[in-house]
Structures are given as C-alpha cells and as structure tokens.
N, C-alpha and C positions, 0 to 999 in steps of 0.2 A: 728592742729586744735583740736583734742580730748583733748590734754593737756590743751588748753585754756578753753574749756568747763568745764572740771572737776574742774579747778582752780576757777571757778566762784561760785561754791557751798561752802557756809560757812561750814567750818569744825567744827562740834560741839565739838570735843575734848572729854576729859574724863568726863566733866560735864554732857554731854547729850549722851543718846543712841538713835540712829536714826533707825527707822524701816520703811520698805516700799521701793518701787522702786525709783531709782535715774533717770533712763532713760529707754526708750523703744526701738522702732525701730530706725534705723539710720536716721538722719535728711536729708531732701531733701536739695538741694543746696541753695534754697531760704532761708530756715530756718537757715542753717549754716551761711549764710551771715548776717542775722539779729542778730544772737548771737554774731558774730564777730564785727559788726559795730554799731548796734542800742542799744544792751544791755548796753554797757559802757555809753552811753548817758543818759539812763533812770534809771540806777542802783542807789539804795539807798546807801549813804555813812554811814556806821554804826557808824563812829565817829561823824557825824553830820546828823542824818537821816531825819531831816525836812528841809534841805537846798532846797530852790527853791519852797517850798510848801506854799500855802496861809494859812490863819488862820482857815479855815473850812476844816476839814480833815476826811477822811473815810479810814478804813483799811479792807482789805479782806485777810483772812488767808486760804491758800490752795485753790487757785483760779482755779485749774484744767486746763481746756483749755482756760480760760480767757473770755468766752463769756459774763458772767454776769458782770464782772469787766469792760471790755471795753465798754459794753452797758451803764453802769451807768456813767462812766467817760465822754462818748460822750454826754450823755443826760443832764449832770449837769456840765457844764464848770466852774461854779462858785465855785465848790468844788475841793479839791486836794485829789487824791487817791493814796494809797500805796497798792500793792499786794505782798504777800509772797507765794512762791511756790518752793519746792525742786526738782520737777520733770522736767527734762530737756525739754522733748517734750511739756509739758504744757507751759513752759516759752516761747518756740519758737512760739507756737500758739498765745499766747498773743501778742508777738512782731509783728506778722503778722497783728493782729487786730489793734494794735496801728498805724502801718504804713498805713493800708487800710483806717482807719477812721480819720487819721491825728490828733490823740489824743495828747494833749500837757499837760494835767493835771494829768498824771499818772506816778508813779515811781514803780520800780520793785525790790524786794529783792529776788534774786535767791538763795535759801537755806532754812535751818531750820528757822522757824519763832521765835523760842525762844530767840536766841541772839538779834534779832531785838526788841522784846518786852522789853528786859532788858534795851535797850538803849533809848527807847522812853520816852520823858519827861511827867510828870503828866499833866492831863487835857488838852491833845493836840488833841483828836479826838472826833467827834460827834457820830460816829457809827463804830461798828466792825461787820463784817460778818464772820460767820463760816458755810459754806454751804456744806452739804453732805460730811462731813469729813469721813475718813476711819473708819468704825464702829468697827474694830477689834472684831468680834463677839464671838470668843471662850473665855471661862472664863479666861484662862491663859493669854489672850492677852489684856484684858480690861484695864490693867494698862498702856497700850500704848495710850489710847484715849487722844485726845488733851484737852478735857474738864476735868480739874482737879483743885484742890484748888490753886496750884501755878499759873496756867495760868489765872484762874478767878481773882486772886488778881492783876495780871498785867492788865487785862482788866479794872477792877474797877479803878485802879490807872491812866491809860492813858485816860480814858473817862472824858469828861467834865460833869458838873452837868446836869442831865437829859439825859445823853448820853445813847445810846442803844447798847446792845449786841444781835445780831440777829443770831439764830441758826436754820438751816433747815436740816431735815433728813427724810428718809422714813423707818428707822429702829426703830421700837417701843421701843426696849430695850435701844437704845442709847438716845431716847427722854426721857424716864424715868430716865435714868442715869444722863442726863443733868439737869433735874428738881431737882433731889435729891441733886446733888452737888451744884447747885445754892442756894437751900434752906439752905443747910449746911453752905455755905459761909456767908450768911446774908448780902451779898454785893449788891444784885439786887432784884427787885420786878418784877414778871411776869405781863404782860399786854396784852390786845388784844385777837383776835380770832386766835388760832393756826392753823385753817384750811384755813385761808385766806392768799394767797401769799402777799409778801411785795409790797409796792408801786413801780411801774415801773418794775415789775418782768418780766423776760424772762425765759423760760424753758431751763435749762442746759442739757447737754448730760446725766448727771447722773440721773436727774429727769425723762428724757425721758425713760431711761432704767428701772427705777422703775415702770413707768406706764406700759411698755410692760410686765413686770413681775408681774403686778397686785397689786403693793404696792402704797398706798397713802402717802402723805407727811404731816409733821407738820412744821409750821413756827413759832417758838417760839420767842417772843420779851421780853427781860429783860431790865429794866431801872435801871441804877445805883442808889443806894441809896445815898442820901445826908447825910453826917455826921452830927450828932446832936451836936449842940453847947453845 
C-alpha cells in the first residue's frame, strides 16, 4: 500500500527541488481505500490533462485539506475543477469530500504543481486559486515561494482573456512579495478590495488558524493583461 501511495506523487526530478512535507500521520483505513480506489478515477493524466473536463475550468494549487476546492466544485457544477497538492494527507481528505458530496466535476493532480502547469494548454482556465501557500518566512527560504516569475508566466499563459489569479494569505510579507512580483511581471493588473473574501468563500483551516493567532487576511485579485495588438 505505501509503495502505491508514494508512486502517485509526481517525481520532480532534477529540474525541480521540492520542499515541504509529503505526508503526515498514517492514513485511516477509509482514506487508504480512497487513495487506492478513488484517486485513479479522478487523477489528472499529465499527457492529456484536460481529458473529461468542460470548456470552463478552474485550477487550485495547493488545496490543503480540500475544503475550499470541494465546496466550489459542488456549488458550481457547470465548471470543471483541477486541484494540485503534493501532501498525501490533504489529497486523502479531498477524496473523502469528493465521495461525501458526490462531486463529479473535479480532477486531482497528486504531486508538484509545476509539471502540471507545463502541460496545460494556453487560455484553458478562467481562474487560478493560490490560497494560503507556504510562506517560507525566513530570508533564505523565500526563493522557495510558489509566486515567482516562472510560475506567473505559466499562470498568464493558461488563463483565458480576463482570467483571474486569486491569491490569499495572512502573511503581510508574502502579500507584499506577491504584489512586487506581479508588478515586475507586467502580466496582470490588480483589481478589487483585498480585504473582501472572494465570492462563495468558506473559511479554510489555515484561515481559521490565522484568526486564532490574531492575523487578518488579504484576498488579492489579479486579472491577466490582454496582449496589445
């Protein structure tokens, strides 16, 4: 069983260095069964990642326990969702949500999101969520942050005209970092009120932790710039 679970994680190989946890506590029997039986049914095929999805698509990168992603997919059956997450326990929790809610419009990439981004075709998504990503707060760690010029270029490429990149965080330094990198990229324009949660928002466990520890959140919205003729 453990060999199967580990083999589901995309091996980033020498091109990528991966930081962070791959798994936490041992899975309960129910979650082990879901990883064994349900995950193969809902997994993204990297060779053809949009197979089975409709024309209106949403991507969430690093979905944590999957609460927000499952909520959005259940609420918007007309949209197709893809979620990417390398943490075993988080994937198992999302699978439990998929089963409990009978969600049929959601695919899962269990592994590093970067190989997935490279395979996604241009102008194929309406929205990208990056919610409460690991802040890597120490100065020497900041190069590990998911918001960087390479990933922003992928976001701009796969978003449709007027598509949105939505970034939420309770870490002020990461909020500033994201704004600086987006400005430097010249690929997006910020819009909206960053203190207002997104439409159909539900509080995730990470946001609840931030509130308990006295931190407020920013909800940044960036609209992809349309290339000038």
